[in-house]
Structure formats: structure tokens, C-alpha cells
C-alpha positions, -999 to +999 in steps of 0.1 A: -659+370-005-621+359-016-604+351+013-565+354+020-568+313+015-581+316-022-554+340-030-532+318-022-545+286-039-562+301-070-527+311-085-519+271-076-548+257-094-537+280-122-505+271-126-514+233-122-536+239-147-511+249-175-485+223-163-511+197-170-518+205-204-485+213-212-476+178-204-496+172-231-479+194-257-447+180-244-460+145-247-467+152-286-435+168-290-416+139-280-435+117-300-429+141-328-387+140-326-393+100-318-410+098-352-388+123-371-352+106-365-367+070-369-384+082-407-369+077-438-362+116-431-342+111-401-309+123-413-326+161-418-332+157-377-292+156-374-294+184-402-316+209-389-306+206-349-269+205-358-268+235-387-247+262-370-238+300-377-213+326-365-221+347-333-203+373-328-207+404-299-181+422-280-161+396-267-181+369-276-173+351-309-184+309-315-205+287-336-235+284-323-261+253-337-295+256-338-296+231-308-271+249-287-293+282-293-324+262-283-303+244-252-284+275-241-308+305-255-345+293-249-339+274-216-329+303-201-367+314-204-376+280-188-349+283-158-364+322-157-396+307-149-383+285-125-367+314-111-402+330-109-415+298-091-389+295-066-392+331-060-430+329-052-427+299-030-403+315-007-421+346-007-460+333-003-462+299-013-456+264+001-419+271+012-425+306+026-419+294+065-392+271+074-421+247+088-435+245+055-410+243+036-394+215+055-412+184+042-412+192+003-379+204+011-364+172+029-383+151+006-367+165-026-333+161-012-342+123-003-353+120-038-322+136-053-297+114-037-306+080-038-316+081-076-278+100-080-267+072-053-284+045-074-267+055-107-230+060-093-233+026-074-235+012-112-215+037-133-185+047-109-149+042-128-170+041-161-175+065-191-208+071-181-200+080-141-204+121-151-243+113-160-250+108-119-272+142-122-295+129-145-319+107-130-322+132-102-350+160-115-388+157-117-408+170-145-433+188-128-454+189-161-457+155-169-458+145-133-487+172-127-502+154-159-505+121-148-521+133-117-550+153-131-556+124-149-566+108-114-585+134-107-609+135-073-592+110-058-561+133-054-563+156-027-555+193-034-529+201-008-506+164-027-507+185-056-493+216-037-470+192-021-456+175-055-451+214-068-433+223-035-411+194-041-405+201-078-391+234-072-368+221-045-354+196-070-356+226-094-333+246-075-308+213-067-307+208-103-294+240-108-268+240-082-258+208-096-257+222-133-238+252-120-210+235-094-207+204-115-212+206-148-190+237-154-160+225-165-138+260-165-143+297-153-138+329-172-136+349-139-139+386-161-168+376-178-186+358-149-179+392-130-192+410-157-225+388-158-227+393-114-225+433-125-254+431-149-273+413-121-260+442-096-275+468-116-306+448-125-310+447-085-301+483-077-328+493-105-354+476-090-348+493-058-349+523-072-386+517-085-374+516-124-405+507-143-382+510-182-384+473-198-363+481-218-335+487-196-338+453-179-341+435-215-304+451-218-292+437-187-307+405-190-291+397-221-257+411-208-260+391-183-269+363-205-240+365-229-218+371-201-227+341-182-227+323-209-190+333-218-182+324-185-184+286-187-212+285-159-243+278-178-262+307-191-295+291-182-282+302-146-287+335-154-318+331-160-326+315-130-310+346-109-331+373-133-361+353-121-353+352-085-347+389-085-379+400-099-401+422-077-428+404-059-443+435-040-478+444-054-477+480-072-512+499-066-533+496-085-511+464-102-505+430-096-469+425-084-437+426-114-437+383-104-476+378-106-475+398-139-447+384-157-455+350-149-487+349-158-473+362-189-445+341-202-460+306-184-480+297-213-450+306-238-427+280-219-451+254-212-466+256-248-438+267-270-403+268-253-410+233-241-419+214-267-393+233-290-368+219-266-384+182-266-379+180-303-348+193-302-332+168-279-357+134-273-349+122-308-333+086-304-330+060-327-352+032-317-338+003-340-336-035-326-296-029-322-297+007-305-325-007-283-303-037-276-275-018-264-293+005-243-307-029-223-274-039-218-263-001-210-252+005-171-261+042-180-296+035-191-301+007-164-287+033-136-312+063-152-339+038-154-339+023-116-327+057-104-362+072-115-382+041-107-368+028-075-346+057-061-371+087-064-401+070-050-379+057-024-357+083-014-391+111-016-410+084+006-380+079+033-370+112+037-404+127+043-413+098+069-379+105+087-390+141+090-424+136+101-412+108+127-385+136+139-412+164+141-391+186+114-422+189+097-462+183+095-482+158+074-506+183+054-545+174+061-562+152+039-528+133+027-515+100+038-488+081+036-504+060+004-505+095-011-469+106-003-463+071-019-479+078-054-464+115-052-432+094-049-440+071-080-446+110-098-415+123-092-393+095-110-410+112-146-379+128-152-378+144-184-372+179-196-342+187-168-327+151-170-325+157-210-307+193-203-284+176-183-277+149-208-266+174-229-242+189-205-230+154-190-227+137-224-210+143-257-208+112-274-238+099-295-239+063-278-238+076-245-261+104-251-287+076-269-283+056-239-294+083-213-325+093-232-334+061-234-334+052-199-349+084-193-377+073-216-380+039-200-381+054-164-403+082-169-429+056-182-427+035-160-428+055-129-460+074-146-477+042-149-470+031-118-480+064-101-512+065-120-521+029-110-512+036-073-528+070-072-562+056-084-559+018-071-544+024-036-543+055-026-577+066-004-602+090-027-601+125-012-628+146+004-647+164-021-644+200-003-608+194+005-600+196-034-597+233-038-618+265-027-643+278-053 
């Protein structure tokens, strides 16, 4: 018999499965990028991603490099999926009631504020100060991938908590990108982008099903937002959030249908390509020495390894003590601490914000080394903590079959 609880948990289990295996693809892409840039053909890495071509469309005239196409174009699909995930969680998931949303939302807020404060405390007044948003992010693919290695020692509700935390974390990163990493705004272009989104909303409300219409409006919104100065991936988030979650008679909802179709493409193609394009960093002795002494790398590393788990744990503890939120069944504080450590795996969005925060190669490389180091240490600590310290879960608490 299919119960409502099974209908809720099965999509989460499918999502976690794709994210876990997607983390392996992401790791392989990262290793490939580092190997490529440090090989005898390292210059070709910069040549390939730096190759540019003129783009002329309506009022849009600019040279677009392959790297920019990946970050501004392909990553729009990643943020579109983020928008779908946010919509799902708000409608039927972990964030669909204030009480259920309180714990992961407050924990995520603590996990964003504390790392940013640690980073800014080390870099205030320096040329690296603008990178305070880098250690705020959690990479759900890597985090779920590491949690999967622990197997049945992790209760299923902890995976749901980590997923809800990561969704709120992504939402916070989107706000930070839109507000703090936008230098100037072309009001006319932004207005055109908003108009395209309004037309999407009206078409959905009218029940129109013609996908070419939404493709044209979606691309138009993306181009307009790109020209406006606001990062174009914000259009992807908005389009995802507008996608209808109402079931169609005899069919699944547009949200379910779209997410199930694009999620594998994003996890196994878009994110790995993004990693190859952005994770390349030289690991020569001089580069590593410079990074070790860099306050940028130190701020990011400490923000991820110390700030993330500290912020997540303290915020969650305060929320429960203040009776704002409840600790889910089968989860103890040792589990929250372990999830906090895994929250320090900041990779995809951290690299993304790095590209927005800095335009100097030295600063970018320092940030990448800080991200790599902090994420690796956080992942190992989280794995060890959940394996040796957190109590094993009761078998029938893992999932619903």
C-alpha cells in the first residue's frame, strides 16, 4: 500500500541517490581539472576556457568566453534546478510548515553567518575582503555522497535535515549573489527580464502547455537578466520557482516531471563541466606556499572547517532550546554535529562565488586552495564523526520501503 509518507520519502530517496553518485562525478571532474592544469599541457586549459566569441542578440553585444558560457549559461540550469528544489521543499517537503522549516532554516542561517564573520575578521580592509560569501555555501552533492559512505549508521531523517539545510543554504547564496555581487544594474534590461517572468507566470496560470513558449520566454529572461548586471543564474532560480507543482490529471506535476528529467543532466554533466572549468589550480611549491600564508585561503578554510559546524550546531541548539523548532525523531545532537561538519564541504557554489568576487588570478587560486582544503578536511572529519562518534540508527528508521 502506498501511503502519503511513502509518497513524500521516495522522491527524497531518489534525489539523495542522484546527489550521492553525482558527487563521485564531481570529484572525478575536479581531479581531472587539477591534473590538466598541472600537466605539460597546462596552458591548453587556460586557452580552452578562455577562448571567446562575439555574441550579438537584440541589444546584447559582448564577447563571451567558454568559461563565461559555462558559468553564466550552463549554470543557469543548475540554479533552475535549485529553484525547483526550493519550490518542492516549500510546497511538500521539509520546509512546507513553519515548524518543520524552523530547524534546517535556522541551522543554515547560523552556518552562513559564522563562516562569513570568520572570513571577514581575517580579511577586513584587504583586497580579499570581498570574498566573505565564499565559505557560506554547502555542496549538497559532496555532503550527501560522504553521508552515503556511512550507510545505515546515519538515520534517514538526518539526510532529510541536511537536504533541507542545503536548500536554505542555496537560497541564502542566491540572495547574496543577487544583492552583494551585482556591481551595477541596467534598469531597462532588468525590467524586460521581469516582464518575461511575469508572462511565464500568466501563461502557467492560464494553463498553457506549449513548451516552446516557455523556452522562448525563459531564454529571453536569461538574456535580459544577463544584460541587466544581475547575475543571469538568478533568472534560472526564478523560472524554477514559477514551475507549477499542481498535478495534472493522469500525469505528474510539471515540477516533478521537469526535475526528474533535468536532475541527472545537471548532476552528471553540468556540474562536472563547471568543475573542470573552475577547479583548475596550480599546486606548485611556490603556489602552495603563497596559499598557506594567504589570509584568503585561511579565512575560507577556517570558515568551512570551524565556522560551518559551529554555526549550524549552535543555531540548531538555540532553536530547540527556545522551543522554536523540534529535533526530529531518531536524530541526536551528535548527528547534528556530524551534519554540521559535512556542511563545511563548500565546493560548487563556493567556486561560483569566487569567480564573482575576484578577478585577479592569484586571489582566485588562493580561494580555490582554501575551498579544496577546507572541503576535504570537513568531509573527512564529518565521515569520521558519523562513523565513530554518532550513535548508529535503528534499522527501520532508515527509510520506508
